[in-house]
Short mmCIF file of the C-alpha atoms (twelve columns), coordinates in Angstrom:
data_MODEL
# 
_entry.id   MODEL 
# 
loop_
_atom_site.group_PDB 
_atom_site.id 
_atom_site.type_symbol 
_atom_site.label_atom_id 
_atom_site.label_alt_id 
_atom_site.label_comp_id 
_atom_site.label_asym_id 
_atom_site.label_seq_id 
_atom_site.Cartn_x 
_atom_site.Cartn_y 
_atom_site.Cartn_z 
_atom_site.pdbx_PDB_model_num 
ATOM 1   C CA . UNK A 1   139.354 50.981 283.977 1 
ATOM 2   C CA . UNK A 2   139.515 54.494 284.738 1 
ATOM 3   C CA . UNK A 3   139.878 57.246 281.909 1 
ATOM 4   C CA . UNK A 4   140.845 60.681 283.176 1 
ATOM 5   C CA . UNK A 5   140.080 63.537 280.807 1 
ATOM 6   C CA . UNK A 6   141.543 66.989 280.711 1 
ATOM 7   C CA . UNK A 7   140.177 69.391 278.442 1 
ATOM 8   C CA . UNK A 8   141.654 73.209 278.272 1 
ATOM 9   C CA . UNK A 9   140.079 76.012 276.050 1 
ATOM 10  C CA . UNK A 10  142.459 78.954 275.893 1 
ATOM 11  C CA . UNK A 11  140.052 81.403 276.051 1 
ATOM 12  C CA . UNK A 12  136.869 80.490 277.914 1 
ATOM 13  C CA . UNK A 13  136.944 80.036 281.680 1 
ATOM 14  C CA . UNK A 14  133.167 79.937 281.985 1 
ATOM 15  C CA . UNK A 15  132.683 77.177 279.568 1 
ATOM 16  C CA . UNK A 16  133.680 74.799 282.436 1 
ATOM 17  C CA . UNK A 17  131.533 76.374 284.890 1 
ATOM 18  C CA . UNK A 18  128.327 76.381 282.710 1 
ATOM 19  C CA . UNK A 19  128.549 73.321 280.696 1 
ATOM 20  C CA . UNK A 20  129.280 71.504 277.499 1 
ATOM 21  C CA . UNK A 21  127.669 69.080 274.989 1 
ATOM 22  C CA . UNK A 22  129.287 66.021 273.626 1 
ATOM 23  C CA . UNK A 23  129.880 62.425 273.771 1 
ATOM 24  C CA . UNK A 24  132.641 59.912 274.625 1 
ATOM 25  C CA . UNK A 25  132.386 56.298 273.118 1 
ATOM 26  C CA . UNK A 26  134.451 53.601 274.679 1 
ATOM 27  C CA . UNK A 27  134.602 51.367 271.480 1 
ATOM 28  C CA . UNK A 28  132.572 48.599 272.696 1 
ATOM 29  C CA . UNK A 29  129.239 49.577 271.279 1 
ATOM 30  C CA . UNK A 30  127.912 51.795 273.996 1 
ATOM 31  C CA . UNK A 31  127.665 55.569 274.106 1 
ATOM 32  C CA . UNK A 32  129.067 56.122 277.727 1 
ATOM 33  C CA . UNK A 33  128.765 60.074 278.064 1 
ATOM 34  C CA . UNK A 34  126.277 62.158 276.315 1 
ATOM 35  C CA . UNK A 35  125.430 65.612 277.418 1 
ATOM 36  C CA . UNK A 36  123.190 68.275 276.024 1 
ATOM 37  C CA . UNK A 37  123.866 72.089 276.024 1 
ATOM 38  C CA . UNK A 38  121.431 74.128 278.167 1 
ATOM 39  C CA . UNK A 39  118.472 76.044 276.892 1 
ATOM 40  C CA . UNK A 40  119.105 79.785 276.736 1 
ATOM 41  C CA . UNK A 41  116.403 82.197 277.219 1 
ATOM 42  C CA . UNK A 42  115.874 85.382 274.816 1 
ATOM 43  C CA . UNK A 43  118.430 88.086 275.514 1 
ATOM 44  C CA . UNK A 44  117.483 91.895 274.949 1 
ATOM 45  C CA . UNK A 45  119.757 95.009 275.112 1 
ATOM 46  C CA . UNK A 46  123.532 95.586 275.082 1 
ATOM 47  C CA . UNK A 47  125.900 94.032 277.011 1 
ATOM 48  C CA . UNK A 48  129.685 93.820 277.745 1 
ATOM 49  C CA . UNK A 49  131.457 90.460 276.995 1 
ATOM 50  C CA . UNK A 50  133.712 88.838 279.833 1 
ATOM 51  C CA . UNK A 51  137.579 88.934 279.546 1 
ATOM 52  C CA . UNK A 52  138.834 85.989 277.739 1 
ATOM 53  C CA . UNK A 53  140.506 83.699 280.400 1 
ATOM 54  C CA . UNK A 54  141.554 79.814 280.173 1 
ATOM 55  C CA . UNK A 55  139.390 77.400 281.425 1 
ATOM 56  C CA . UNK A 56  140.129 73.634 282.264 1 
ATOM 57  C CA . UNK A 57  137.713 70.999 282.868 1 
ATOM 58  C CA . UNK A 58  138.698 67.368 284.366 1 
ATOM 59  C CA . UNK A 59  136.610 64.220 284.723 1 
ATOM 60  C CA . UNK A 60  137.085 60.722 285.534 1 
ATOM 61  C CA . UNK A 61  134.984 58.139 283.528 1 
ATOM 62  C CA . UNK A 62  134.858 54.314 284.851 1 
ATOM 63  C CA . UNK A 63  134.680 51.653 282.206 1 
ATOM 64  C CA . UNK A 64  134.349 47.842 282.571 1 
ATOM 65  C CA . UNK A 65  134.837 45.952 279.436 1 
ATOM 66  C CA . UNK A 66  133.401 42.568 279.163 1 
ATOM 67  C CA . UNK A 67  136.143 41.175 276.876 1 
ATOM 68  C CA . UNK A 68  139.678 41.615 275.936 1 
ATOM 69  C CA . UNK A 69  140.754 43.255 272.870 1 
ATOM 70  C CA . UNK A 70  141.507 46.441 271.324 1 
ATOM 71  C CA . UNK A 71  139.100 49.281 271.401 1 
ATOM 72  C CA . UNK A 72  139.046 52.787 269.871 1 
ATOM 73  C CA . UNK A 73  137.948 55.563 272.358 1 
ATOM 74  C CA . UNK A 74  136.695 58.332 270.987 1 
ATOM 75  C CA . UNK A 75  134.654 61.714 271.469 1 
ATOM 76  C CA . UNK A 76  134.138 65.052 270.982 1 
ATOM 77  C CA . UNK A 77  132.786 68.139 273.081 1 
ATOM 78  C CA . UNK A 78  131.378 71.600 272.301 1 
ATOM 79  C CA . UNK A 79  132.157 73.928 275.076 1 
ATOM 80  C CA . UNK A 80  128.954 76.026 274.972 1 
ATOM 81  C CA . UNK A 81  129.455 77.586 278.171 1 
ATOM 82  C CA . UNK A 82  127.191 80.093 279.580 1 
ATOM 83  C CA . UNK A 83  124.355 81.288 277.456 1 
ATOM 84  C CA . UNK A 84  125.456 83.750 274.749 1 
ATOM 85  C CA . UNK A 85  129.215 82.996 275.669 1 
ATOM 86  C CA . UNK A 86  131.360 85.053 273.014 1 
ATOM 87  C CA . UNK A 87  134.405 82.412 273.484 1 
ATOM 88  C CA . UNK A 88  132.284 79.139 273.240 1 
ATOM 89  C CA . UNK A 89  133.864 76.620 270.892 1 
ATOM 90  C CA . UNK A 90  133.944 73.229 269.400 1 
ATOM 91  C CA . UNK A 91  136.629 70.887 269.996 1 
ATOM 92  C CA . UNK A 92  138.355 68.927 267.195 1 
ATOM 93  C CA . UNK A 93  137.139 65.094 267.393 1 
ATOM 94  C CA . UNK A 94  139.614 62.753 269.031 1 
ATOM 95  C CA . UNK A 95  140.238 59.238 269.281 1 
ATOM 96  C CA . UNK A 96  142.905 56.752 270.657 1 
ATOM 97  C CA . UNK A 97  143.242 52.800 270.484 1 
ATOM 98  C CA . UNK A 98  143.705 51.091 273.785 1 
ATOM 99  C CA . UNK A 99  144.215 47.164 274.319 1 
ATOM 100 C CA . UNK A 100 142.624 45.328 277.216 1 
ATOM 101 C CA . UNK A 101 144.362 42.365 278.384 1 
ATOM 102 C CA . UNK A 102 142.317 39.900 280.869 1 
ATOM 103 C CA . UNK A 103 145.046 39.465 282.875 1 
ATOM 104 C CA . UNK A 104 146.091 42.977 283.482 1 
ATOM 105 C CA . UNK A 105 144.779 45.033 286.099 1 
ATOM 106 C CA . UNK A 106 145.670 48.346 284.902 1 
ATOM 107 C CA . UNK A 107 145.825 49.647 281.304 1 
ATOM 108 C CA . UNK A 108 147.118 53.286 280.865 1 
ATOM 109 C CA . UNK A 109 147.273 54.851 277.417 1 
ATOM 110 C CA . UNK A 110 147.971 58.668 276.364 1 
ATOM 111 C CA . UNK A 111 146.236 60.158 273.513 1 
ATOM 112 C CA . UNK A 112 147.012 63.174 271.492 1 
# 
């Protein structure tokens, strides 16, 4: 099964370029995606923040379920962006239920 994730940050285009931390759980007991924010070195002196701009991150995740049933796919992401990003933000945790049928070859679910 392929899950296609699209995340949009209305004011932080740099977040998608520099990274994020979060997790996606596919409801079968395994943590399937876990990332960690980058370490940021100390910063000194004044700086001018970048202009706010919309950012978008898309990714596909493959998942093979070993049994049929209903699963709750859930996750959260913190767009930490570049070090000292003034527009970095936290995503509201989300979840969606899917049903895996052993006879089906494709399952499509649209979440919130």
